[in-house]
C-alpha positions as CSV (number, residue, x, y, z in Angstrom):
1,M,31.0,18.4,-6.5
2,S,32.3,18.8,-10.0
3,D,35.0,17.1,-12.1
4,S,36.6,20.6,-12.7
5,T,38.6,22.4,-10.1
6,Q,36.3,25.5,-10.2
7,P,33.0,25.1,-8.3
8,L,29.9,25.7,-10.4
9,D,27.5,28.5,-9.5
10,I,23.7,27.8,-9.2
11,D,23.0,28.6,-12.8
12,Q,25.8,26.3,-14.0
13,L,24.6,23.5,-11.8
14,V,21.0,23.9,-13.0
15,E,22.2,23.9,-16.6
16,W,24.4,20.9,-15.9
17,A,21.4,18.9,-14.6
18,R,19.3,19.9,-17.6
19,G,22.0,18.8,-20.0
20,R,22.7,15.6,-18.1
21,A,19.0,14.5,-18.2
22,E,18.9,15.4,-21.9
23,L,22.0,13.3,-22.5
24,L,20.6,10.3,-20.7
25,Y,17.1,10.4,-22.2
26,D,18.0,11.3,-25.7
27,G,20.0,8.2,-26.3
28,V,22.3,9.7,-29.0
29,E,25.7,9.8,-27.1
30,V,24.8,7.1,-24.5
31,A,22.1,4.4,-24.3
32,H,18.6,5.8,-23.8
33,R,17.1,5.8,-20.3
34,S,13.4,6.2,-19.6
35,C,12.4,9.6,-18.3
36,G,12.3,8.5,-14.6
37,I,15.6,6.8,-14.8
38,A,17.2,9.7,-16.6
39,L,16.1,12.0,-13.7
40,A,17.2,9.5,-11.0
41,Q,20.6,9.1,-12.5
42,T,21.0,12.9,-13.0
43,F,20.6,13.3,-9.3
44,G,22.4,10.2,-8.1
45,R,19.4,8.3,-6.9
46,P,19.1,4.5,-7.2
47,T,17.3,3.7,-10.4
48,A,15.3,0.6,-9.6
49,P,12.2,2.2,-8.2
50,Y,12.1,4.8,-11.0
51,Q,11.6,2.0,-13.6
52,S,8.0,2.0,-12.6
53,L,7.6,5.5,-13.9
54,R,8.4,4.5,-17.5
55,R,5.5,5.5,-19.8
56,G,3.4,6.9,-17.0
57,G,3.4,3.9,-14.7
58,I,4.1,1.4,-17.5
59,T,0.5,1.6,-18.9
60,G,0.6,5.3,-20.0
61,A,-2.5,5.9,-17.7
62,G,-0.4,7.4,-14.9
63,Q,1.2,10.8,-14.6
64,C,4.3,11.8,-16.6
65,G,7.3,9.8,-15.3
66,A,9.6,12.8,-15.4
67,I,7.3,15.1,-13.4
68,K,6.6,12.3,-10.9
69,A,10.3,11.5,-10.7
70,G,11.0,15.1,-9.7
71,E,8.6,14.9,-6.8
72,L,10.2,11.6,-5.6
73,I,13.7,13.0,-5.9
74,L,12.7,16.0,-3.7
75,G,11.1,13.6,-1.3
76,E,14.3,11.6,-1.0
77,I,16.4,14.7,-0.4
78,F,14.1,16.8,1.8
79,G,11.8,14.2,3.4
80,D,11.9,13.0,6.9
81,P,13.8,9.6,6.9
82,N,11.6,8.5,9.8
83,P,8.7,6.6,8.3
84,T,6.3,8.0,10.9
85,G,7.7,11.5,10.7
86,S,5.8,14.5,9.5
87,V,6.3,16.4,6.2
88,T,9.4,18.5,6.8
89,P,9.1,22.2,6.1
90,A,11.9,21.9,3.5
91,L,9.9,19.2,1.6
92,E,6.7,21.2,1.7
93,A,8.5,24.3,0.4
94,S,10.4,22.3,-2.2
95,I,7.3,20.6,-3.6
96,L,5.4,23.9,-3.7
97,R,8.3,25.6,-5.6
98,Y,8.8,22.6,-7.9
99,N,5.1,22.7,-8.9
100,E,5.4,26.4,-9.6
101,L,8.5,25.9,-11.7
102,W,7.5,23.0,-13.8
103,Q,4.1,24.5,-14.6
104,E,5.9,27.7,-15.8
105,R,8.8,25.9,-17.7
106,V,7.6,22.6,-19.0
107,D,5.9,22.6,-22.4
108,T,3.0,20.1,-22.3
109,G,1.9,20.9,-25.8
110,D,-1.8,20.5,-26.4
111,A,-2.3,18.1,-23.5
112,D,-5.0,18.8,-21.0
113,S,-3.2,16.9,-18.2
114,I,0.1,15.4,-17.3
115,I,-1.1,11.8,-17.9
116,C,1.5,10.2,-20.1
117,N,-1.1,9.1,-22.7
118,D,-2.5,12.6,-22.9
119,L,1.0,14.1,-23.3
120,T,2.2,11.6,-25.9
121,G,-1.2,11.2,-27.6
122,Q,-0.5,14.4,-29.4
123,F,1.9,12.5,-31.7
124,A,0.7,10.0,-34.3
125,D,3.7,7.7,-33.7
126,F,4.8,7.1,-30.1
127,R,8.2,5.8,-31.4
128,G,8.6,8.7,-33.8
129,A,11.2,11.5,-33.7
130,D,8.6,14.3,-32.7
131,R,7.4,12.5,-29.6
132,H,10.9,11.6,-28.6
133,A,12.1,15.2,-29.0
134,F,9.1,16.3,-27.0
135,C,9.8,13.9,-24.1
136,T,13.5,14.7,-24.2
137,R,12.8,18.4,-23.7
138,L,10.2,17.6,-21.0
139,A,12.7,15.4,-19.0
140,S,15.5,18.0,-19.4
141,D,13.2,20.9,-18.3
142,V,12.1,18.9,-15.3
143,A,15.7,18.3,-14.3
144,W,16.3,22.0,-14.6
145,C,13.3,22.6,-12.2
146,V,14.5,19.9,-9.7
147,A,18.0,21.2,-9.7
148,R,16.9,24.8,-9.1
149,V,14.6,23.7,-6.2
150,I,17.3,21.6,-4.6
151,L,19.8,24.4,-4.6
152,E,17.3,27.1,-3.5
153,Q,16.3,24.9,-0.6
154,G,20.0,24.5,0.5
155,G,20.4,20.9,-0.8
156,R,23.2,19.7,-3.1
157,F,23.9,17.1,-5.7
158,D,27.0,15.7,-7.3
159,T,28.0,16.3,-10.9
160,P,29.9,13.2,-12.0
161,S,31.5,12.5,-15.3
162,A,29.1,11.6,-18.2
163,P,28.3,7.9,-18.4
164,T,29.9,6.0,-21.3
165,S,27.0,3.7,-22.0
């Protein structure tokens, strides 16, 4: 599970996920990833479908890519792999808990919704440092929530070494 020889406890794993998403989104130590891709990579998911979450569905008119990515990751982990299957009890419980956690933990600023344009419209310059810091915190807080839910529901995720690019 971890690069170290000691297994991480739940709090350490949750903090690892928060820090990994921050590393991937922030773009200081490694190349910047969009919010959805940062979440996908944090939890070892294929990144291609998460590209469509960038800037709220590309246009900014969709829901926050980080928050939406959290739902999709939980669906991948706890959903029924049968395309005609019902919602699994674990998926239902994980989504309910996830919604509770992100609404408690994620700072949406003055936005009235989680539409990307509403969230980022609080900032005069979309490419500015303030908006970037806001979205970095948002993505890392969502990762914290996703990790907590995965572990509370009996799931697991790997903690690979940090990417170099």
